[in-house]
N, C-alpha and C positions, 0 to 999 in steps of 0.2 A: 524508393521512398516508402515508408510504411506510416501507418496512423496509430499514434498511441493516445490513450485516455489516461490522465494522471489525477488522482484525487488529492485533496489537502494541498493544493498547489500554490497557495499564497504566501508560504514562508518555508522555512527549514529545508528538509530533503524534497519535499514536493516541489518547491520553487527551484531548487538546483536540478531535479529532474527536467523540468521545463526548460530550463536555461540550456542545458547540455543537449537535449534532443533537438530543440529549435536551431541550436547552433551547428548541428550536423546535417540539418536539412529535413528532418522528420516532420510530418504533420502532427500537431499535438492538440488535443483537446484538453484544457486544464479546468478543472473544477474546484469551487471555493465555496464556503459559508457566505451567505447573505451579509453578515455583520463584520466581514474582515476589512483589513486595510490592504488595498490592491496596489500600492504605490509601485511597488518593484515588479509585479505581475504587469501592471499596466505599462510600465516602461517596455517590457517585452513585447506586449500586445502592439504597442504603437510602432515597433520597428521590426516585426516578423510578421508576413503574411500568411505563414504557414501555423499560426496559432490562434486557436478559439477559446474563448474563456466562458465557461457556463457556471450557473449557480447550482449548488447541491449542498444540502444539509443531509449528511449520510445517515444520521439517527432517525430519520423522518421517512418513513415508507412511501408516503405521498410525494415527497421529494424526489425519491429514486424512481418511482414509477412516471413522474413528470420528464425526468430526465430520458428515461426510455423512450417516451413518445417523442421528445425533441429529437432524439438521434434515430428515429425510425428510418430504416433503408440505409443508414450510413455504415459503411464498412469500417471495423476496427480491427487492428491486427493485434495490438498488445494492451492489456488492461492492467495498470500499476495501481494497486489499491495501498495507497500510502496514508490516507487519513488516519490519525489515531490520537489518543489522549492517554495521560499517565494515571490521572486519578488523583484522590488526596494525597499528599506527601506525608510519609511519616505515620501513616494510619496501622497501627499495631493491633494485635490482639487485646480487647478491651476498648478499641476506639473504632471498630468497623461499623459501618452503616449500609444497610441493604441498598437504599436508593443510589448511593454513589457507586457501589460495587456494580449494580445493575446497569447504570449508565455507561461504565467502562466496558463492560461485556457487550453492551449493545453497539457501541462505537467499534471497538476493536476486533469483535469477531463476527456478530450478527450482520451488522451493515455491509462488510466486504463481500460476504457470500451472496446476500440478496443482491447487491449490486451487479455481481458476476452473473447470477441468475437472470437478472433483467437484461443484461447485454448480450447474452448468450446468442441471439439470432444476428447481432452485429458481428460478434467475433467468428461465427460458423462461416461467415462470407469473407474473411481475412485470410491472408496468407500465412500469418503467424500463428494465430490460435493459441496465444500465451496468455496464461493468467498468472499475474505476479502479486503477491501479497507480503507486505513489509511487516515482518513480526519482530520478535527479539529474541536473543539467547537467554534473556530473562525468563522466556516460556518454557525452555529446556528443563523437564524434571531432573534429568540425569545430571545436570550442571549446577542445580540450586544447592549451593553451599552457604548462602547468606540468609536465606529465609526472608520474612517480610514482604512487602510489595504485593499483598495478597490479590489485590483487583487486577493490577496489571499484568503480573505472572501468570494469574489464571485465564485472564482473557487472551494471552498470547498463547497459552497452551491449548485452549479451546480452538483458536483460529488455526493452529498448526495441524490438529486432528481433523478439523474440517477441510483444510487444503488437501490433506492425504485422501480422504474421502472423494473430493472433487476429482482429484487425479484419477483414481479408480474408476469412478463413474463416467468420465469423459474420455477414457483411454482409447476405446473403439472410434472415437471420432476425431482422433489425432490431436487432441488439445494437450498442452503442456501447462502444468500447474506447479508452481514452486513456491516455497516460503523462505524469504530472505532476511537475514539478520544484518543490519546497516553497520555494526559495529557501534560503539560508543562515540557518538558524534556531538560536535560543539554546535548544538542548536538550542532553542528555547526550552525543549523537553531534555536533552542531554545535559546542559549546563556548561559553563565556562571552562570546567576542569577536565572535559572528556578528551579522549586520546586523538581523535582524528577530526579534520574538517569535513564538511558536507561535499566539497568538491572531490575529495579522495574517496568517500564513501560511495557517491553516486556513479562516479566513474568505474569503481570496482563492480558495483551492481549491475550496471549496463553491459559490462564485459559477461558476467554471469548470465543475464538475461539473453544476450545475443547468441551465447553458446547453447543455450538450454535447448534439449531435444527430448525424445520420448524416454531416453535413459535417465534423463534428470528429473522427470515428471514425478512429482509426489514427495521429493527431497526436501531437506531443509539445510540451506547453504549460508555461509557468512558472505560479506561483500567481497572478500578474497577468494572466493570459491570452495573454501574449505566446508566439508560436511560436518553438521552440528549433530549432537546425539539429542534424541528427542526427549 
């Protein structure tokens, strides 16, 4: 039995990660924003002793630091940085705003790396030492044929670059750091016309996470295990 920490766990992919992990008997620490509706997560909490729910605002440095203090001395095997935002829809050239773009970069790129940095002492004590970052194929520069989505694409490209650096910097400590594309998923972010459901996406990503070792560290993979070009 391993201990997983999952961010953005109140809905969508985060909630599905929690559902599948507690279902297979793992210890799970689920984090959510304070202003969220926790009905489904509360239901899981009420029925699973292996689930702990904590508050975290990923875009707030003080909140990240507070979580670190709260978890001081606790072993974590796998960190799944899932929390993310898309930003303003349809913002094209001529409509871009710096504040909105900065917020997306903060949540999608900066916050996951700062959280990983904060929890490194916990992860060093774990058997897994796995750092997982939910990114997007839209962050692939080579795959960008549609243009647009400036804030979201650039934030995920930046996250990918940071994950690669993290993999290099922590290689000698036996950490495994991977960037995962969940597919186009039917969630609040993905919309109703997306190709796959959250159950399929998360089931596939967990298989990739379970298999990931030093050879996979620093890679960019799809939920089906396919290598995605940077």
